[in-house]
N, C-alpha and C positions, 0 to 999 in steps of 0.2 A: 588372505588369499592373494594371488598374484594376478594383476590385471594389466595387460599390455596396451600400448597406444596404437602401434602399427599392426594391423590384422595379419594373421598367418597366411591367409589366401593371397594377399598382395606380395608378401615376401616369397611365397612359393612360386608365384607367377614370374617374378624377376629371376629367381634362382634357376628356373627351367627355361628361361628365354634363349640361351645359346643353343640348346637342343632343338629349338623350334626355328633356328635360323634367324633369330632377331638380333638386332644390332646392340648388343650389350657385352662389355668386356668380361673376361673370365673372373677378374678380381672382384667386380661388382656382384656377379652371380655367386661367387664363393662367399662374399660377405653376407649376402642374404641367406644363403644356405647355413652358414655358421650361426647366424642369429636365430634361425628356426631351430637349430639343434639345441642351442642354449635355452631358448624359450620352452622347448619340449621337455627339457629336463626338470622343469618346475611343476609339471602337470600333476604328478602324484601328490606332491606336497600341497598344491593348491586345493585339491579335493579334500584332503585331510583338514586343512585349516578352514575351508568353507563350511564343512560339516560342524566343526567346533564353534565357529562364529554363529551359525544359524541356531545352534542349541543355546548358546549364551544369550543371544538376542531374544529368543522365544521365552527363556526363563527369566529375563530381566536382570541377569547377573553379569552382563558384559563389563569387565573391569576397565577402568580408565588406563590409558597408556602411561608408562612411567616417563619421568623427565621433568626438568626444572622450567619448562616453558621456552619460548623463543624458537630459534631455528639454528641449525649448524650444517654447513656444507662441507663435504669431504671430497677428496679425489681418490679414485682407485688406481690412478697412474697407469691406465690401460691394462690393469689386471682385473681379477675377479673377486678379490677379498673385500668384503663389505663389513662395516661402512667405509673402510679405508682410512686415509690420513686426514685429520681435520685441517681445514684451510681458513674458513671464515665463519664466525658466529654472527648472531644478529646484531651485536654491538660493535663489530669491527669494520674498518673502512674497506674500500675496494681492494681486491687482492691483485689485480692485474691479469688474472686468468679469466678470459672472456666467459667460458662456460660456468665457472664458479660464480662469477658476478651476475650472469643471467639467471642462474638458478636462485641465487640469493634474492634478487629483485622480484622474481616471479613468485617465490614462496611468500615474501612479505606482502605482495599485492593480493594474493589469494587469501591469506589469513585476514587481511584487512576487510576484504569483501565479506567473508563469513562473520567476522566480528562486528563490523560497523553497520552492515545491512541486516543480518539475520540474528545477531546477538549470540553467535556461537564462538566460544574461545577455543581455538585450535580445532583439529579434526575430531577429537573425542568429546568436545564440549567441556573439557576439564583443564584446558591449558597445557596439553602434552607438548613436549618439544618435538619439532619436526626435524628429522634427519634426512639428508639428501646426499647422494654420491654422484659425481660426474666423472667423465673419462672412464666409463666402465668398458672394459675390454678394448680391443682394437677393431675399428670399422663396425661397431655394434649399431645396428639400425633400429633401435627401439628404446622405449622408456617404460618404466613400470612401477607400480606400488606392490611391494611384496608382503604386506601385512605389518611391517615394522618401519619401513622407510621408502623414500623415493629414489629411483635409480635412472640415470640418463646416459645413453651412448652418444658418441660424437658423430654418428653416421659414417657412411663409406666415402664421402667426399666426391662422389660421382653422381649418384641419384639422390641420396638423402644427405642433408646438412645436419648441423648439431640439433639434437632433440631439445636442447635448452633454448633454442632461438625463438620459436613462437611461444608467446606467453600463455596462450590457451592450452598448450601441451602441459605446462606446469599446473595450470588450474584443473585440467582434466584429471591428472594423476592424483592431485591432492583431494579432489572430490571423491575418488574411489575410497580414500581413507574415511571421509565423512560418511559415505554410504555404509561402509563396513561397521562403523560405530553408531549407526542409527538404525536403518531398516535391515541391514545385513543381507541385502538381495543376493541370492545365489547367482553364481557366474555361469549360468547355462540357460538355454531356451529363452522364453520371454522374460523371466526375471533377470537373466544375464544381459539381454538386449536393453532392458530398462536401466540396468546398472551402467552400461556403456553410454546410453543416451543421457542419463543424469550428469555424467562427467562431461559430455559434450555441452550440455545445457549451461552448466556453471562455468566451464571453460570459456564459452562464448560470452556469457555475462561478464566475466572478468575482463576479457579483451575490450568489450564495448564500454565498460566502466572506465578503463584506463584511457580510451580514446574519446570519451565523452559523447558517445553516439546514442541516438535514439534507436528504437527497434526498426524504424523506417529507414534510417541512415546506414545501418550495419550491413556488412557483406555476408554475414552468417556462415563464413567459411571456418573450418577447423583445420589448423596446421598450415595456413597460408604462409609461404616462405620456407616450408620444410623441404620441398623439392628444389633441387638446384637448377640453374638455367639450362635450357635444352630439353627439359622434361615438360611435356604438355599436360600440366596439372595446375589448377588454381589452389588446391589444397588437398587434404586427404578425405574430407567429408564436407558436405554442404547441407546445413539444416533446412534451408529454404527450398532446395531442390535436390533431394537425395538421388544419387545415381548420375550426377553431372559434374562431380568435382574434378575428375580427370578422364582423359581419353587419349592414350599414348600408345605407340606401337609396342613398347616394352611392358608398361604397367597394365595394358589392356584398358577396358572401359570400366568405370566405376560401377560395381554391381549392386550397390545399396538399394534396398526397397524403400519406397516412400508411401506405400499404401498397402493395406492387407491383401489386396488383389495380387501383389507381388511378393507376399511373405514366403520366405525360403525355409522349407523343412530340410534340415541337413544334420548329419552327425559330425561334420567338420566345424571348426571355429566355435566349439562348445555350444553347438546348436544354433550357429549363425548369429552370435551376439553382436558382431560388428556389421553384419549384413542387414539384420532386421531392426537395429537401433535407429535406422533412418525413419521408421514409422513414428515412434514417439518423438523423435527429433523434429519432424515436420509439424507434429501436433503442437509442440512448444512454440515453434516459429509462428504458426497460425494464431495461437493464443496471444503471443507477445505483440504481434502486429495489430491484432484486433483491439487489444487493451490500449496499446499506444504508449508513448512516453519511453522511459528507460526500461529495458527488459529485466534488469536485475531488481528493480523496484516493483514492477507490475507482475508479470507472469512468474518471474523468479521467486518472489515471495510465496506465491501459491504453490509452486513445485517444491520449495523447501519445506513449507508447512506440511505438505502431503508426505514427503520423504521422512520427516521426523515425527509424524503423528502416529496414532495407534491403528490406523487402517491399512498400513503398508507393512508387510512381513516378508521374510526371506523368499517365499514362493509366490508373491503377488505377480499376476500377469498384467497384460496391457489393460484389459477391461477393469481390473481391480484398481490399478493405479489411476486410470482415467476417473473412476468413481471417487477416488480419494481427492483428486485435484478439484473436481466439481464441488465436493462437499465442503472444501475450505475456501472456495473462490469468492464467497459473498456476492457482492453486486456484479461480479464478472462471471458468475456461474454459467450463464447462457453462452457467453463467448467461449469459455473453456470447453463446454460440452460440444459446441459446434466445431471447435478445433479438432477434437477427437473424432467426431463423426466424419469430418472431411478426409481423414486418413483411413476410414473404414472400421473404426473402433467405436462401438456404441456403449458408453458408460452406463452400467445398471444404476437404478435408483439407489442412493445411499441408504444404509440401514439407519433406524432411529438412533439418536445419540445415546439413549439409555439401553440399547440392545446389548446382549451379552457378547463375550469375546468371539464366539463362533459366528454369530450373525454379522459382526463387524470385521470378520477375518482377523480378530485380535490375536496377539502373540500366543496367549495361553491356549487358544483353541485351534492353532494352525500347526499342521504337521511340519516337521523340519527335517533337515538332512539332505540327502541327494535328491535332485529333481527326478520325478518318475516319467519324464518326457510325455506330458499330456499332449493330446491332439487338439487343435483349435479350429473353430469354424471360420467362415468368411468375415465375421465381425469381431474377431479377436477374443472370442469366448471359448472356454474349454468345451469340447464335445461331451455330451452325456450319452454314454453307452447304455443300451438296453439289451437284455437277452433276446435272442431270436431263435426261431425254430425253422428247420429246413422246410421251405415251401410256405412258411407263414408270412404274415404281413410285413415283417421286418427282415425277411431273408433276402439274399442276393438273387440275381438272375439264375434261373435253372435250379432254384432251391439251395444254392450254396450258402450255408450258415456263416454269419459273421461279416460278410462283405458289406452288406447294407448297414450293419450295426456300427461300422466305422465311418459311415457317410453322413455328412450334414445334409439336411433336406433343404428347406427354404432358406436356412441361415447362411449357407455357403457350401463350397465344394469339399470333397474329401482331400485330406492332406497327408499323403504318404511320405514318410521320411526318406530323403534321398541324399546322396553325396552331391558335391557341387558339380560333378560331371554328369549328373542326371541319372546315375545308377541307383536303383532302390537299395535301401539299407537292408542287408540280409538279416539283420537282427529284428526287423519289423515283420511280424508274422503275417502281415497282410500282403507282403511283397509278391508272393507267387500268385495268389488269387487276383491281386490287383492287375498284374501283368496280363493274366488270362482275360480279365474283364476288358482290357483295352482292345483286345482283338474281337470282342463281341459287338463292336460297332457303336458303343455308347459314346457320344461326343463328350470331350472334356475329361475323359478318364484315361490315365496312362501314367508313365513314370513321373511326370511333372504336372499332374492334373490340377494341383493347387495353384499353379502359376498362370498368369495371363499370357497372351501371345507375346506381349512386349517383355515380360519377365523371362520367358523362355528364350527370347532373342538375346537378352542380356546374358543369360547363362551360357549360350553358345559362344558369344563373343568373348566372354570371360575365360572360358576353358579352352578357347582356341580350336 
């Protein structure tokens, strides 16, 4: 599957800035628009590959990647042919090309993290050779893992710098490969947000390891230095304080959620994978700082064990992943559970170790393929729908069937799927009834009923 670093909503915000009278030159806006167009062209292929990966992971027949080990960096020479021309292998000296050498060093450091700390040889666990390409296209404002290799743009030189600059970007993208060859998390909805979060987690662990920082000393920023001078941004995401990484006239304000109260139900961004990843991100930060010491050795070992264990599958949601981390946390189980609770996710009690695949959400008992867009309650758990009768105990106001059936009761509010501009998703059959219900005077029910006041405020600022 193809997993990008810079979220589409941010690129879209910049591309639309001139039309809103914001101070951004047309070349920058055009670069972001072109990046969006390129990224959009991969969506169909990503869905096909994601379905294949999920099936292979579930059946336990995921093949190891081919290659003799080590790593090799190519250049696309500002074209789009991949992998491009080889420039520097793992055994060769510096090339003199800054982007090539940054990618080379970042890949080596990321491979060392997984090998020396977690005992994993390359991303597939079997020593696969890592391929990377730099100088992809002209003014390309993104980086991605495409299922076979890593690809990095040079940025537009006005808002975004080289994507090879911050080492956590390299770690983030390589971790997508690790996830693909372990749990195979689908890139949509809560599994997709977990996929993004896990890449942020190990990207951050990589940066902290290279800097020799403890969890208390780290800045917990992802992509610090990616934005060029003049942009009011500390990074692209902040694990410790989601929603605070940037606040800029052109970029807008960071819209990431850091608690289930702000969870965004949307059909954009593959179900909000970059928006909602802030929730598990903050849970990791809370766990790492509570455990103390080095994050890659403490909370990082727990997250890695959960990711590669048999409790996490392609469709695991926040609550399921929380339960998996608690189950492998040992003496730190209470701290890990408290970290998840602090972001509004209550991990269910883990199933007995000898339970069958279905009880443990094991691969053999887990449906795979495309995500069916489940609805979640206020604590991160899928809603359980029950049949209702018009006028019956579970029916909506005035006997409308089905409205109450989609509503969480004590667990949390209804979560209607919406676009980022607040419009209900027309594909959601509840949209019409839900909009009518908003006019019936019921507090907290409307197009964005799942969002707190602060989250709605973030959405208004984000969409202009």
